[in-house]
Each structure stands twice: as structure tokens, then as C-alpha cells.
Steps between C-alpha positions, in 0.01 A plus 500: 500500500188506713323170550195429289190419705254284314129475590193720520524842649287547806246781495467726795173439680268794523330358802161468319326182400385425145141552598582841641685600186202393287267722707683823419273734303596595150573860414174680410476647155432875491127587481383586152287805414154347492334829403711539189436135412127563464356499147456830322120506524514484883772765516294724270206458735714598800628809320142593419434568870795738553421755228703608197746725685619229739499237225725710277707642788584303814373160383723505192802508732418173678684277254617478142181319398280771654683780319275498194212290631266801520537561124312178419220540755164422335317741731574869550326744737561875478336748735511874557831474689682388184660785308481543126874433465489179700201363308652586163832337594321192635325432170812586301715245685233230476544515124276235339408307816140375497260664744204307644357748754530876524355701789494879482395715794494871429389797706557870540393771744411866505860601562617329182407711201710305252256426218748250358461278806324229299679554168798273562275240662303483175833426330554212743155368412579514129821309566350220711206449263755415231680247721236227512346609831222269626379681813464880518403672827466880518404699810460876468447763767488878480427735787578815303244747371562382142363154574574237233445722198856454372526128572407361163592137446681420175297309240748210517344403836183411311677350200728217607516145366647343818332655805261266686414707809446875539429656839446876486399671824477860614516602866460875458178702532482527119404237248740412221345549158619250241430547131717269292484542125479124464507185713677182389575264789465151349640312804348708779320277752458726803417871504452695822416872495456695824380862498528534124261707288346299216207735440583509127303197380737458204780403742291212637418390146871498416569285806219263398646445154870536584518237778387173337649278777382697805386273786504726806368859499502703823366857493506684834394864558498567126284741303308308234211730395308290244701192410461155351737228621509215252728195513468130420817416696433671835483264797536742792329841491507756779344849482504663843453857623478625140293795382286450191163585352441170327705193422422200283697181572533217250730233646349153449799311642537690826543268798534762775320837508547789742278800427406828666166605351532878506302586186289320244629153423424252225639149533492250218486127569788350704453121472845424650456715811587324829522782755382861507530793742256785427467820704197717418599857585313828476189624674224327310544615140422254224792260448370321193583614151207593283302197378732278706350245739755221462741611772420197716489266200872569456562384859273195504778243433716608796574256782586779747332842515592789727249785465516827692189723518321270257165628628557821298530303177183305573316829549622611155376175351158540661469847352574348158342153520608246244450129455542258786851501647759230424566184700836476677542126462877497567496735799614337824641796696323837536619805692267802545616828651249772595478806725168420672347178626185568299705524180585130519145369452457564131848377388499170688136431404597558137787249510342235722229467239753470216799311641406133556858393585587774746719366783628811680325833565667798670322822599748770597481866605872544561652488153268766354620734773860399432473548123357850552760597763232512768307778323126443500335603170275804506200296389463162662230259399180590677366256754262276315219309663547137402150382581518238231623160608797400288349302218771235475441190293523198731753324279733802506467606865686211663846345472702796631810383687623826651322825588732778615420849635738789570282768656558839663419526871354841428247361253139407548522198732127427478505497120807277499334246733197495274711450186716234662198302618340524156811384319562206732139393456511521121853371427560257789881550504727236650719769657426861603763754598444855631785752525440839664714808441 
């Protein structure tokens, strides 16, 4: 029988001290998938940048969570590269998922004679308008000989209880004619139309009555003919590069106005106006609607005015004299853009006599050239002899903080020196800046 040895067993020394053993690093846990751990709204935003094909295809293979992530995306963009089958399947597999934003970009060319090119896209529009869409963006382009004659938007685009923003733009040489049977957009806040024909005045009337919550209206390169824009809710109004005979604007709560005066214009009072940009285009035709002399009265509450070729409008007003012009008591920043040095005299004399709180005055030749793509109008204002000394009321001719010029080197240097000297004498600005181009 082997002897029994009592006592503690001795451990074999590893040759390392306790402090050394304590310093050994622990095994690192495997790195987790941080991308997959992101919340759904961020992942949806990431998928929005890769396009529908990649989102449905390669991205769905990244992990089990990504497999059906595309089906709940709140934003969908479909362009001309997406086939009819793919688009139909996409909406079919989304089932009843809510849709916040839908962007449709459609185009054809002369080689594509398929007249049904836009048919299935109209079906997509009908589908998304029934899925609670909030933002709708449509861009159309046609380079074929048919133009946009067959691209009729479904009436559901103009009759939707959920949509808040509509952006409809055309990039082809042809305008898109819209003629909805009715307009009912109770939650629409922003409407932007680019190169759309609204020459049927009944369409504008339908938009006036069918958009009771509209706050932002942007019309660019549109045909308006004779139209009346009327809204108590509008805060931002932009009408640029549009063709029209006469427009009447009633928008008492507008805060920001951007207007190309291309025909006869009638403006009703805008007591909430803070800033306005007005470009007087044309070659000297009358810009005031018949029996309308309150154009400037509508602008008199603005704090910032930017007026291009305003001398033309003053000539119209002199041909049809009315009562004494309004006082611009809130105006503190005035920008005037003209073609010729001599065209500045009448506009700044008009305002310096009517703007007691003016702080900044800018006279610029550059932006008029820029706005007209460098094309000089056929009929420029004739050189006028300003023999009169500017009759500025003493109380209104001082207090200017900044006087700024941006003048062409090819202009009349002698006339500019004369005008600059006269203005500095009358306004006594604290700071004067001259920029040559």
C-alpha cells in the first residue's frame, strides 16, 4: 500500500509574477456590425442614395435585416432606367407600406416611338397618391418630335388629401399643358411649376380655390396669359421668366416676393412684405395694368428691395401720373440694377426722397447683364440730361451707412464720377465701396 502524503500540493511555477499575470490582455470580443445596428430611418436614408435597383438587389444580401429593408423605405425614386416590370414588382412587394416621398423622372427620345411610355408611370402615380404620399416630385423630358402631347398627368395628382409638396418641372423644349378637371389639395403647402402651361385661366382659378393651405408658390418659365393669383395663406411667391399678358396678384400675407415683370401687373396691398426682388423686363412697353398705379404701394412695407431696370417702371408711371408716391418707412436696404449710368439717377432720387431709414444703397450694372445672359436689349434707355439738382429733402438725404457701386469698366467713367460725387455729397455715407468688372 503506497504511503499517504499529507499536506498541500505544490503548484508548478510558470516563471511569471502576479503583476505580470494581471497585465495579460483579455480576449477581444468579435466586432459587431455597426452598420446593421443603425436605426431604420438612417438605413433608409443610406438606401435612398444608392437607387432602387441596388437597394432591392445587392444591398438586400448584406444581412438578414437588410433583406426586406427596402420594402419599408419612405422615399422612392424611379427614373427612365427603371423598367415597367421592375417598378410594378417594387410597388407590389411594398404592399401597404406608407410612402412619404416619391420622385419620378421620365424621358424619351426620337428613337423611342412607344406611345405607352408614360402609361405605366401614370399607374405608379395613381398608386403612390393613394399611399399617403407627402412629397411628390416629377421631372419630365422629351426630345422626340411628339413633344409632351401624350404626357397627361392623372387627376389624382391634383386631388390628394395628404400631399404637402408638389414639384413639377419640364426640361424639354415643349411646355407641359395641365388641365385638371378639379383641384383638391387641402394640405398642400408648397407648389413649384417649371415650364408648365397655365394659359387656361380656369386652371389658375382651380389652384386658387383648391389649395387653401398653400404657403409657397414658385412659377418659373410658365405660360400664364391673363391670370389672377389669389391667396390669403401665401407667404413666399415667386414668378420668374414667365410669359403673360396681365396678372393680378392678391396675397396680403406674402413675406417674400420675387417677380419678373414681363407684361401688365397689378399688385394689391402686401402689408406683411419684408423683402422683394423685381426685374422689369421688356423694351419699354407699359408695365402697369389699366387704371393701376399702386404697384409701389404694394412694396412700401418691405425692409429690403432689389429692383432691376426700375427706371423703365418709373417712365411708365410718369406717362400715367397718379397721386404722390408712397413712403418706404421700413426700407433699410436698397439694391438698384441698371444698364446705363444715367439710368440710376431717377430711381435713387425717387427712393432717397421716400426712404427716411435707408441704411444701405447698392448701384449695380453687373446683375442686369447676368439676368439677361449678357444680351443687351434692343432699346436701352436714352441718355437723359440730368440738369436738375437732386431735390432731396435734408432730413432724408443723410444717415446712409454704406454706399456700394459695381460698375462696368466699359461704361461712362465721366458720368460715374459725377454721379458718385453727387451721391456722396447728398447722402454722406460712412463707407463707400467701388467694384469694377
